N, CA, C and O atoms as a MOPAC input file, in Angstrom:
PM7 MOZYME 1SCF
protein

 N     98.02000 1   109.33800 1    75.14700 1
 C     98.52400 1   107.74100 1    75.16700 1
 C     98.39800 1   107.31300 1    76.54100 1
 O     99.34600 1   107.24600 1    77.32300 1
 N     96.90200 1   106.95300 1    76.87600 1
 C     96.61300 1   105.66600 1    77.72400 1
 C     97.54200 1   104.69000 1    78.03300 1
 O     98.01500 1   103.98900 1    77.13800 1
 N     97.99700 1   104.50300 1    79.68300 1
 C     98.98400 1   103.14100 1    80.02300 1
 C     98.25100 1   102.42200 1    80.93400 1
 O     97.85700 1   102.87700 1    82.00700 1
 N     98.05100 1   101.25700 1    80.51100 1
 C     97.63700 1    99.77200 1    81.26200 1
 C     99.09700 1    99.03500 1    81.37000 1
 O    100.07900 1    98.72200 1    80.69700 1
 N     98.37300 1    98.96400 1    83.11000 1
 C     99.76700 1    97.47100 1    83.65100 1
 C     99.42800 1    96.44600 1    84.02000 1
 O     99.18500 1    96.28600 1    85.21600 1
 N     99.31800 1    95.54800 1    83.22200 1
 C     98.48800 1    94.36600 1    83.60300 1
 C     99.51800 1    93.39300 1    84.44300 1
 O    100.48000 1    92.82300 1    83.92900 1
 N     99.14600 1    93.30900 1    85.80200 1
 C     99.42200 1    92.42200 1    87.02000 1
 C     99.15900 1    90.97700 1    86.91000 1
 O     98.07700 1    90.52900 1    86.53000 1
 N    100.52500 1    90.00600 1    87.37100 1
 C    100.05100 1    88.55700 1    87.73900 1
 C    101.29200 1    88.40300 1    88.68300 1
 O    102.01800 1    89.34900 1    88.98900 1
 N    101.48600 1    86.91100 1    89.18000 1
 C    101.85100 1    87.12500 1    90.79400 1
 C    103.25900 1    87.05700 1    90.03800 1
 O    103.97200 1    87.80400 1    90.70800 1
 N    103.90500 1    86.62600 1    89.15100 1
 C    104.91100 1    86.70000 1    88.37200 1
 C    105.45500 1    87.29300 1    87.46000 1
 O    106.61500 1    87.10600 1    87.09300 1
 N    104.58700 1    88.15800 1    86.94600 1
 C    104.84500 1    89.20500 1    86.00000 1
 C    104.86900 1    88.49400 1    84.46200 1
 O    104.78200 1    89.21500 1    83.46800 1
 N    104.97000 1    87.28200 1    84.36300 1
 C    105.24700 1    86.03600 1    83.18500 1
 C    104.51400 1    85.75500 1    82.55400 1
 O    104.44800 1    86.21700 1    81.41500 1
 N    103.53500 1    84.75700 1    83.09400 1
 C    102.78800 1    83.82400 1    82.56900 1
 C    101.29300 1    84.65000 1    82.33400 1
 O    100.92300 1    85.28000 1    81.34300 1
 N    100.69800 1    84.43800 1    83.42400 1
 C     98.97700 1    84.85800 1    83.12300 1
 C     99.30300 1    86.63300 1    82.54000 1
 O     98.66900 1    87.03700 1    81.56500 1
 N    100.15400 1    87.40600 1    83.12700 1
 C    100.05200 1    88.83300 1    82.52100 1
 C    100.29000 1    88.71900 1    80.82000 1
 O     99.50400 1    89.16700 1    79.98500 1
 N    101.33900 1    88.13600 1    80.57800 1
 C    101.31400 1    87.78100 1    79.27800 1
 C     99.98700 1    87.30300 1    78.43900 1
 O     99.75000 1    87.62400 1    77.27500 1
 N     99.18800 1    86.48600 1    79.25700 1
 C     98.22200 1    85.98300 1    78.43600 1
 C     96.88900 1    87.62100 1    78.71300 1
 O     96.25200 1    88.50300 1    78.13700 1
 N     97.07900 1    87.27900 1    79.44800 1
 C     96.04600 1    88.94000 1    79.47600 1
 C     96.23400 1    90.18800 1    79.10400 1
 O     95.41100 1    91.09900 1    79.01700 1
 N     97.28000 1    90.18000 1    78.90500 1
 C     98.15400 1    91.73900 1    78.06100 1
 C     98.03500 1    91.20800 1    76.55600 1
 O     98.29000 1    92.05200 1    75.69700 1
 N     97.68800 1    89.94300 1    76.12300 1
 C     97.98400 1    89.85100 1    74.66100 1
 C     96.47400 1    89.70500 1    74.06200 1
 O     96.06600 1    90.27800 1    73.05200 1
 N     95.55700 1    88.61500 1    75.08600 1
 C     94.42500 1    89.17600 1    74.61900 1
 C     93.34900 1    90.16200 1    74.75300 1
 O     92.29100 1    90.20500 1    74.12400 1
 N     93.92900 1    91.21500 1    75.98400 1
 C     93.53600 1    92.88300 1    75.91100 1
 C     93.77200 1    93.68500 1    74.84500 1
 O     92.96500 1    94.48500 1    74.37000 1
 N     95.15200 1    93.42100 1    74.37000 1
 C     95.45800 1    93.83400 1    72.55500 1
 C     94.71800 1    93.76000 1    72.06700 1
 O     94.03900 1    94.75900 1    71.82800 1
 N     94.35000 1    92.41600 1    71.57000 1
 C     93.99900 1    91.66300 1    70.53600 1
 C     91.86800 1    92.42900 1    70.61300 1
 O     90.94200 1    92.74600 1    69.86600 1
 N     92.09900 1    92.36500 1    71.53600 1
 C     89.90500 1    92.81500 1    71.61000 1
 C     90.17300 1    94.44600 1    71.87600 1
 O     89.34800 1    95.13400 1    71.27300 1
 N     90.75300 1    94.90000 1    72.33400 1
 C     90.86200 1    96.65900 1    71.43700 1
 C     91.76300 1    96.92300 1    70.73100 1
 O     92.54100 1    97.82900 1    71.02700 1
 N     91.90000 1    96.13300 1    69.51500 1
 C     92.50900 1    96.20700 1    68.37600 1
 C     91.10500 1    95.93700 1    67.90300 1
 O     90.55800 1    96.77800 1    67.18900 1
 N     90.47000 1    94.81100 1    68.25000 1
 C     89.03100 1    94.57000 1    67.60700 1
 C     87.95500 1    95.81700 1    67.10000 1
 O     87.36700 1    96.14500 1    66.06900 1
 N     88.09500 1    96.27600 1    68.48900 1
 C     87.19900 1    97.87600 1    68.70400 1
 C     87.60000 1    98.81600 1    67.66100 1
 O     86.66800 1    99.59400 1    67.45700 1
 N     88.79100 1    99.10500 1    66.78300 1
 C     89.43500 1   100.08600 1    67.11300 1
 C     90.30700 1   101.23100 1    68.29300 1
 O     90.47200 1   102.45000 1    68.23700 1
 N     90.66200 1   100.38100 1    69.13900 1
 C     91.00100 1   101.65700 1    70.55300 1
 C     92.49300 1   101.41100 1    71.06300 1
 O     93.02600 1   101.83900 1    72.08600 1
 N     93.08200 1   100.49100 1    69.92500 1
 C     94.44700 1    99.79900 1    70.44100 1
 C     95.48500 1   101.47300 1    70.22300 1
 O     96.36800 1   101.67300 1    71.05700 1
 N     95.28400 1   102.42900 1    69.19800 1
 C     96.16100 1   102.80200 1    68.88500 1
 C     96.76700 1   103.74300 1    69.84900 1
 O     97.86000 1   104.20900 1    69.52700 1
 N     96.23600 1   104.11200 1    71.00500 1
 C     96.11900 1   105.11700 1    71.55600 1
 C     96.76800 1   104.35100 1    73.06700 1
 O     96.86000 1   105.06800 1    74.06300 1
 N     97.06700 1   103.31800 1    73.12200 1
 C     96.83700 1   102.48700 1    74.20800 1
 C     98.51100 1   101.23900 1    74.64700 1
 O     98.87300 1   100.14000 1    74.22800 1
 N     98.88200 1   101.90600 1    75.33000 1
 C    100.28200 1   101.18500 1    75.98600 1
 C    100.07800 1   100.26800 1    76.90300 1
 O     99.57700 1   100.40600 1    78.01900 1
 N    100.52000 1    99.25000 1    76.34600 1
 C    100.70200 1    97.90000 1    77.75200 1
 C    101.51900 1    97.54900 1    78.18200 1
 O    102.44100 1    97.10300 1    77.50000 1
 N    101.56400 1    97.59600 1    79.73300 1
 C    103.07900 1    96.71300 1    79.73900 1
 C    102.28100 1    95.95300 1    80.67400 1
 O    101.05600 1    95.95100 1    80.79200 1
 N    103.47000 1    95.07300 1    81.55600 1
 C    103.27200 1    93.98200 1    82.33000 1
 C    104.53500 1    93.86100 1    83.56000 1
 O    105.76300 1    93.93500 1    83.50300 1
 N    103.58100 1    93.64600 1    84.64300 1
 C    104.82400 1    93.20100 1    85.93900 1
 C    104.30900 1    92.64800 1    87.00900 1
 O    103.08600 1    92.51500 1    87.05200 1
 N    105.11600 1    92.21300 1    88.09000 1
 C    104.55000 1    91.55900 1    89.15400 1
 C    103.94800 1    92.35500 1    89.93000 1
 O    104.42800 1    93.36400 1    90.44700 1
 N    102.73500 1    91.88500 1    90.05900 1
 C    101.78900 1    92.21300 1    91.95400 1
 C    102.41300 1    92.72700 1    92.57700 1
 O    102.03000 1    93.81700 1    93.00200 1
 N    104.00900 1    92.08400 1    93.04500 1
 C    104.71200 1    92.97900 1    94.02900 1
 C    105.07700 1    94.14400 1    94.27800 1
 O    105.30700 1    94.85200 1    95.25900 1
 N    105.09000 1    94.23900 1    92.39200 1
 C    105.67600 1    95.64400 1    91.91100 1
 C    104.79700 1    96.79500 1    91.95600 1
 O    105.03300 1    98.00100 1    91.88900 1
 N    103.94300 1    96.26700 1    92.06000 1
 C    102.73100 1    97.63100 1    91.98200 1
 C    102.36400 1    98.82300 1    92.48500 1
 O    101.62900 1    99.73300 1    92.10000 1
 N    103.13000 1    98.59400 1    93.56300 1
 C    102.85300 1    99.91100 1    94.92900 1
 C    104.05300 1   100.75600 1    94.40100 1
 O    104.17200 1   101.85600 1    94.94100 1
 N    104.91300 1   100.45000 1    93.49100 1
 C    106.38500 1   101.66100 1    93.27500 1
 C    105.66600 1   101.51200 1    91.56800 1
 O    106.69600 1   101.68400 1    90.91700 1
 N    104.90300 1   101.36800 1    90.85300 1
 C    104.27400 1   101.82200 1    89.61600 1
 C    103.40600 1   102.12300 1    89.31800 1
 O    103.40600 1   102.63500 1    88.19900 1
 N    102.26300 1   102.05400 1    89.94000 1
 C    101.08100 1   102.10700 1    89.81300 1
 C    100.45400 1   103.46500 1    89.56400 1
 O     99.39200 1   103.64000 1    88.96700 1
 N    101.23100 1   104.41100 1    90.08900 1
 C    101.14000 1   105.65000 1    90.10100 1
 C    101.21300 1   106.31500 1    88.70300 1
 O    100.56700 1   107.31000 1    88.37600 1
 N    102.11200 1   105.61300 1    87.89600 1
 C    102.55400 1   105.84900 1    86.64900 1
 C    101.35200 1   105.69400 1    85.31200 1
 O    101.19000 1   106.46400 1    84.36500 1
 N    100.65300 1   104.48600 1    85.61800 1
 C     99.87400 1   104.05300 1    85.06900 1
 C     98.06300 1   104.32500 1    85.11500 1
 O     97.56800 1   104.20500 1    86.23600 1
 N     97.42000 1   104.56100 1    84.34300 1
 C     95.80300 1   105.03400 1    84.14000 1
 C     94.98800 1   103.90300 1    84.72400 1
 O     93.97800 1   104.05400 1    85.41100 1
 N     95.64300 1   102.53700 1    84.31100 1
 C     94.38800 1   101.48500 1    84.58000 1
 C     95.15100 1   100.27300 1    84.84600 1
 O     96.01800 1    99.91800 1    84.04700 1
 N     94.87000 1    99.52400 1    86.03800 1
 C     95.68600 1    98.30900 1    86.74200 1
 C     94.72600 1    96.64100 1    86.15500 1
 O     93.66300 1    96.24300 1    86.63100 1
 N     95.26800 1    96.19100 1    85.40400 1
 C     94.55200 1    94.78700 1    84.92200 1
 C     95.30900 1    93.78900 1    85.74500 1
 O     96.41900 1    93.42600 1    85.35500 1
 N     94.59100 1    93.13000 1    87.29500 1
 C     95.56200 1    91.87400 1    87.27000 1
 C     94.96300 1    90.93700 1    87.49100 1
 O     93.74800 1    90.88500 1    87.68000 1
 N     95.72700 1    90.05800 1    87.50100 1
 C     94.88400 1    88.78300 1    87.23600 1
 C     95.13700 1    87.87300 1    88.66100 1
 O     95.00000 1    86.65200 1    88.73900 1
 N     95.54100 1    88.78300 1    89.76100 1
 C     95.36500 1    88.30100 1    91.21900 1
 C     95.26200 1    89.28800 1    92.06300 1
 O     95.67200 1    90.37300 1    91.65100 1
 N     94.58400 1    89.21600 1    93.75400 1
 C     94.64500 1    89.84700 1    94.21200 1
 C     95.56700 1    91.81500 1    94.23900 1
 O     96.68200 1    91.91200 1    93.72800 1
 N     95.09100 1    92.70800 1    94.67900 1
 C     96.18700 1    93.94100 1    94.60500 1
 C     95.16600 1    94.81500 1    96.08200 1
 O     93.97500 1    94.85900 1    96.38900 1
 N     96.43200 1    95.37800 1    96.64200 1
 C     96.34000 1    96.22200 1    97.53300 1
 C     95.60500 1    97.08600 1    97.49200 1
 O     95.70400 1    97.87200 1    96.55000 1
 N     94.43300 1    97.30800 1    98.64200 1
 C     93.98100 1    98.52800 1    98.34100 1
 C     94.61500 1    99.65200 1    98.98300 1
 O     94.20000 1   100.70500 1    99.46700 1
 N     95.54500 1    99.20900 1    98.86700 1
 C     96.87500 1   100.96400 1    99.28500 1
 C     96.76000 1   101.54900 1    97.57500 1
 O     96.89300 1   102.71800 1    97.21200 1
 N     96.51300 1   100.50800 1    96.82200 1
 C     96.65200 1   101.27800 1    95.19800 1
 C     95.67200 1   101.86000 1    94.81800 1
 O     94.56700 1   101.32400 1    94.72200 1
 N     95.98000 1   103.33600 1    94.47600 1
 C     95.26100 1   104.44700 1    94.26000 1
 C     94.43000 1   104.22900 1    92.45400 1
 O     93.29700 1   104.42300 1    92.01400 1
 N     95.72500 1   103.74400 1    91.87000 1
 C     95.22200 1   103.80100 1    90.61100 1
 C     93.98900 1   102.72400 1    90.51600 1
 O     93.83900 1   101.94600 1    91.45800 1
 N     93.14300 1   102.67200 1    89.43500 1
 C     91.16300 1   102.14800 1    89.26000 1
 C     92.18900 1   100.32400 1    88.59200 1
 O     93.11600 1   100.14000 1    87.80300 1
 N     91.49000 1    99.55800 1    89.30100 1
 C     91.94800 1    98.40200 1    89.26400 1
 C     90.99300 1    97.13700 1    88.73700 1
 O     90.26300 1    96.67200 1    89.61200 1
 N     90.90700 1    96.53500 1    87.44100 1
 C     90.30600 1    95.73700 1    87.24000 1
 C     90.60700 1    94.43500 1    86.99100 1
 O     91.61300 1    94.20100 1    86.32100 1
 N     89.96800 1    93.58000 1    87.37700 1
 C     90.36600 1    92.39400 1    87.69600 1
 C     89.80400 1    91.32700 1    85.85100 1
 O     88.74500 1    91.24300 1    85.22900 1
 N     91.33000 1    90.69600 1    85.63100 1
 C     91.45600 1    90.27700 1    84.49400 1
 C     91.62600 1    88.71900 1    84.49300 1
 O     92.40600 1    88.08200 1    83.78500 1
 N     90.87500 1    88.29900 1    85.28700 1
 C     90.55000 1    86.67900 1    85.48300 1
 C     90.05500 1    86.33100 1    84.18300 1
 O     90.74800 1    85.55300 1    83.52800 1
 N     88.79800 1    86.83800 1    83.59700 1
 C     87.95500 1    86.47500 1    82.70300 1
 C     88.86000 1    86.00900 1    81.36600 1
 O     88.34900 1    85.23400 1    80.55800 1
 N     90.29200 1    86.53800 1    81.15700 1
 C     91.33200 1    86.67100 1    80.29900 1
 C     91.89700 1    85.43000 1    79.83400 1
 O     92.03400 1    84.97900 1    78.69700 1
 N     92.26100 1    84.87900 1    81.22300 1
 C     92.44300 1    83.64400 1    81.41700 1
 C     91.48700 1    82.51500 1    81.33000 1
 O     91.92500 1    81.44900 1    80.89800 1
 N     89.72400 1    82.63300 1    81.82500 1
 C     88.75800 1    81.82000 1    82.20600 1
 C     87.91500 1    81.66000 1    80.65600 1
 O     87.18900 1    80.78000 1    80.19400 1
 N     88.46300 1    83.10400 1    80.08800 1
 C     87.36500 1    83.09300 1    78.52300 1
 C     86.64300 1    83.29100 1    78.41300 1
 O     86.17300 1    83.20900 1    77.27800 1
 N     85.60400 1    83.89700 1    79.85900 1
 C     84.21300 1    83.62700 1    80.57100 1
 C     84.40000 1    84.97000 1    81.03000 1
 O     85.24600 1    85.26000 1    81.87500 1
 N     83.34600 1    86.09900 1    80.29300 1
 C     83.14200 1    87.70300 1    80.73700 1
 C     84.52100 1    87.81100 1    79.23600 1
 O     83.94400 1    87.32000 1    78.26500 1
 N     85.13000 1    87.99200 1    79.05300 1
 C     86.16600 1    88.96600 1    78.43500 1
 C     85.54100 1    90.50600 1    77.88600 1
 O     86.15300 1    91.47900 1    78.32600 1
 N     84.31000 1    90.80200 1    76.91000 1
 C     83.40300 1    91.32700 1    76.24900 1
 C     83.38000 1    92.22400 1    77.39100 1
 O     83.85500 1    93.35900 1    77.34600 1
 N     82.81600 1    91.70400 1    78.43800 1
 C     81.87600 1    92.93500 1    79.56100 1
 C     83.85700 1    93.32300 1    80.46400 1
 O     83.93800 1    94.30500 1    81.20200 1
 N     84.89100 1    92.60900 1    80.27100 1
 C     86.18200 1    93.54900 1    80.82700 1
 C     86.49800 1    94.33900 1    79.47200 1
 O     86.92600 1    95.48900 1    79.56900 1
 N     86.39100 1    94.02300 1    78.77900 1
 C     86.74300 1    94.99100 1    77.81000 1
 C     86.02600 1    96.43000 1    77.37700 1
 O     86.37700 1    97.35500 1    76.64400 1
 N     85.07800 1    96.21600 1    78.03200 1
 C     83.94600 1    96.97900 1    77.84500 1
 C     83.84700 1    97.77500 1    79.09900 1
 O     83.06000 1    98.71000 1    78.95200 1
 N     84.40100 1    97.71800 1    80.32600 1
 C     84.59200 1    98.35000 1    80.94400 1
 C     85.97800 1    98.54100 1    81.11700 1
 O     85.80000 1    99.14800 1    82.17300 1
 N     87.21500 1    98.55000 1    80.99600 1
 C     88.44000 1    99.07600 1    80.52700 1
 C     88.03700 1   100.64400 1    79.36200 1
 O     88.55400 1   101.74300 1    79.56600 1
 N     87.17300 1   100.40100 1    78.36100 1
 C     87.26600 1   101.14200 1    77.37900 1
 C     86.39100 1   102.39500 1    77.80500 1
 O     86.49500 1   103.55300 1    77.40200 1
 N     85.35300 1   101.77300 1    78.87800 1
 C     84.72500 1   103.02200 1    79.53100 1
 C     85.65400 1   103.61700 1    81.03400 1
 O     85.59000 1   104.71600 1    81.58500 1
 N     86.32700 1   102.63800 1    81.31100 1
 C     87.30300 1   103.86700 1    82.50200 1
 C     87.94600 1   104.37200 1    82.04500 1
 O     88.51200 1   105.18200 1    82.77800 1
 N     88.25200 1   104.36900 1    81.07700 1
 C     89.63700 1   104.83100 1    79.93400 1
 C     88.77500 1   105.90400 1    79.04800 1
 O     89.49200 1   106.84300 1    78.70300 1
 N     87.95800 1   105.96900 1    78.77100 1
 C     87.41500 1   106.97000 1    78.16600 1
 C     87.43800 1   106.48100 1    76.50000 1
 O     87.05100 1   107.45100 1    75.84900 1
 N     87.69500 1   105.54200 1    75.76200 1
 C     88.39400 1   105.25800 1    74.65000 1
 C     87.51300 1   105.33100 1    73.43900 1
 O     87.97700 1   105.10200 1    72.32200 1

């Protein structure tokens, strides 16, 4: 099981939107079966990041985080979603 952590400022609104859209896009591509998506506040990343394979963030992430980070802003703007999902698939070898 591949674990993705979706982070935003409060762990509620934009991370929910990004997580939902990411899940739908992965399902469209037949890549959602072995993926677990969890949400959190960006402030929680330092304690949670090590347990995840990838972070998708809608806000800036500390450079101290060693887990790979992808910008989730396209899930909010609607521009470049395919490119971000391609990057997720590639980074996780899905």
